[in-house]
N, C-alpha and C positions, 0 to 999 in steps of 0.2 A: 504494498499498498504506501510508503514510504518513496518508494522509488516512482510511482504512479504519479505522486505529488509534485517529485522535483522535475520530471518531464513537465508538466503542465504550466507550473514556474518556469521554465526554459523557454517555453513555447509564448507564454504572456509577454515575458520579457523581449522577444524578437518582436512580436507584435506591436508592442508598447513604442520601441523605437521607430519603425514604420510609422504607426499613426501618428507620435509626433511631426515627424519630418513633412507628412501631407496636409496635417491641419495647421503646421506654421507658413508653410506655401501658400494655400487657399487663404487664410486670413490677413497675411501681410497684401499680396495681392490683392486683395478684395477690398480693403480699406484705402490702398492706394489710389485704385479706381471708383470708389463708390458703387461697386457692385453687390446690393444686399445680400443676395441669392448665395455669392459664390462668399461671403462673410459668414452667412450662416451656414454654409453645407462645411465650412472652415472650424468653426466652433462645434460643432456635430464631430467632426473629425478629432477636433481636439478632446472633447469627450470620451472618444474612445480611447484616447490614452488614460484618463483619468478611471475609467472602467476598468483597464489592465491592470492599474494598480490595486483597486478595489480586491479585484481576483488575485492577484497575488496576496494580499493580505488573507481573504479568505482560503485560499489553497493552503497558505502556509500553517493556520490551525486546523484546516480538516487532516492535514497530515500527522497531527498527533496520535499515539496510539489509546486503546481504550484505557483509562484510567477508573479508580474508585468513584468518580463524581459521575464518568462518562463512560460507562459498562460497553454502552455500543459503539463507540467511537465519538469521532468529531467531524464526521463528515456532513452532517447537515448546515457546517460553517461556511461550504461550498456554496450552499443553497441559499444560505442567508445573503452570501456577497452577490449573489444574480440577483436577487430581488433587490439588494440596493442599487445594483446598477438599472434596474430597471428604472427607479424612483427618479435618479438622478437624469437618467436619459430623459423623463416626461419634466422634468423641471427645464431641462435645455429646451427643449419644445417648447415652453410657455414664453420663454425668452424671446424666440424667435418669431413666435406669434405677435406677442407685442410688440416686436420692431417691424413687422410687416404692416398692422395695422397703423403705425407714426408715419410710414413712408406714403401710406395713403393720404392723410393727412399733410404731410408735406412734402409734394412731390420733388425728386430730383433726377437729373440726367447721368446716370454713370456712366463711365468711359471704357468702352470696350474696345480690344486689340486683338493682333492677331496671337499675343503672347496670353491673354484671358484663354482662349480656347485651348493652346498648349498644356496650361495649367490642370486644366481641366482634365482633359484626355490623358496626361501624364498619372494623375492624382486617382484615375478613375481604374487605370491599369493596375495600380499599385493595388487598391483596393479590393480587387479580382484575384489577385494571387494572394491577398493577406485571409480574405475570405475563405478561399478553397484550404488552404493550407491550414487555418486555423479549425476550420469544420471537421475535415478530414483527421485533423490529431483528436479532435472532441471527441468523434467516433469512437477513433483507435483506443482512446486512453479512458472512454466512457466518463468524460469530464463535463459535467452540465453548466461549469463557469465556462468552459470554452466555446460551447454551443450556444450559450447567451448569447456571449463574445461575439462569436462569429455571426449570429443572425444578426447584431446592431452592426457590423460592419459590413455586411451584404446590402443594409438598407442605406449605408454611404453611395452604394452603385448606380441606385436608383434616384437618391435626392442628385447625384452629380449628373446624372440624364436630364434631369428637370433643370438645373443650372444652365446647361448647355442650351435648352432650351430657350430659357432667359435672355442670353447672351446673344442668341439668334435673332429675338425678339427686340430688345434693346438697338442693335445696330440696324434694323429693319425702321427704327422711329417707335416703337411701341414702350416704353421704359414702363409702364404701368404693369405690365407681365412681370417685370422683377419682383415687385411686392407680391404679386398673386401665385408667383412660384416659391416665395418663401413661405407663404400659407400652406401650400399643399406638402413644403419639405417639413413644417411643424408636423402636421397630420400623420405624415409617415413615421417620424419619431413616436409618435403618440401609440399607433399602431404596434412599432416594434415593442415597446415600453410593457404594451399589454400581454404580447405574445408572451414575453418573458415570465412576466408575473403571474400570467397563467399556468407557465410548465412549474414555476417555483412552487407554488403554493398547492400543487401534487403532493409534492413532498412535504412541507410545513406542515399540513392537514392529516396527514396521514392516509390520503387517499388511497383505494386500491392500487396497485400497479400491474396485475395479472388476473385474468379473469379466473374463476372458482373452479368452473368445468373443465376448462382447459388445463390445469394443472391436476386436477383431480383423474381425468383420463390418461394421464401421462403415468401417474403414480397407480394406477388399478392396472397398467404393465408390468410393475415389480412383483416378483412369485413371491406369495406368503400375503400378499396383500387383500382382502376379502372386501374392504370399502373405504371410504374417507368422507369425513364433512369438517364443517368448520373452519374454511380453510381463509385464513388472512396474509395478505400482501401490503408491505408498505415500503417506503424508503425513496428512493432518488436512481438516476441514472448508476450505475454503475456500483449499488449500493442498496440492492433490494432485499428486505427480510421477510422470511414466508415463516408461517406456524400453523400447522395443521394436527389433525385426529386422523389416524390411522388405525383401522379394526384388523384383527390378528385372530388364528385358533386361541380358544381361552388355555388349552393347554401345551402352546407353544415354549419352549426351554427360552428363560430369561435371556441367554446367548444369545441365541438364533433371532429375538425378538430386536436385541441391542443391533445385530448386524445388518437386521432388515432396516432401521431406521437410516444407518448409514449406506444402503443401498439407495434410499428414496432421495436422501441429499444429493448425494454424489449425482444420481440420475437427473434430476433439478435443476444442479450446477451446470451439467452438461448440456440442457438443452436452453436454458437461458443464461447468457454470459451477465447480465446485470444484477444475478442473485448472488448475495454474499455468505448469506447466512440461512438454516434452515433448521427449523425447530419441529422436531415429531413426537407428537403425544400418543402413545401406543395405546388402545383399549381392546379388549376381548371382546368377539363378536358373538353376541349372545342369539342363538338361533331360538325361535318359536317352538315349542313341542308339536308333533301332528296330534292333531285330535281322531279321536277314536271314533268309528262309525256304531259301534257295537252298543248296545243298550245295558242297560245294569238288571240281573236279575234277582230277584227278591229270592 
């Protein structure tokens, strides 16, 4: 587990450096030319760097092994970090929305040059590579914070496309498009934040992660299992915990029953790569005695 979080932190550091470079390029050039949509996109990218720092802090705490006060480990700190990333993302969206509304009240004509288009195209290319790399690593390492951060970075690509449209509109003499595109950017950011909160809440609220019937059908394939019920799952990506009741023959020796629980756990972990812990409660299967059709004779 510690090795996994070290890899997650390494990915976040690489992405942080690239995000800061992209952000400063957009912000500096956007302020120099007065292009609100480009500045908004730059602050969005700057927030990517802030979310990387939050992710680094969360993954560092999540890497701690279980202890007396946290017997289930610290993995939920990674989920908490993802939740805070979403909240800060929404805050940035509000700031961009306010700036766009002010531009409607005080119209200005931003300066657009060939360099403007080169800056946007260059940052789009970097964002595309960052998104693919970070999402791929998130899937490979089963890291919720990397997946959340890559979702945010992916939204940068759509934002940059909107900025490109804005720059073209300004060049054609329609500066009003600039604040309109900034409004669109803010709603894209809100949507990304909502998506991250929705995914994080599944872990924080202990929502069921795997269908009960799906698990039961799989477990019934283990020799010796007569039935299963009361199946519960919770956790997050890469750290799903399962507890269930398994019915076995009443006269099964304790050693065989213990071995059976290990087989159930091993089969579930082999089928679902996110499962990290399985607790099996063994119960004797009580069969109803057959009713006799014969009548009592006096």
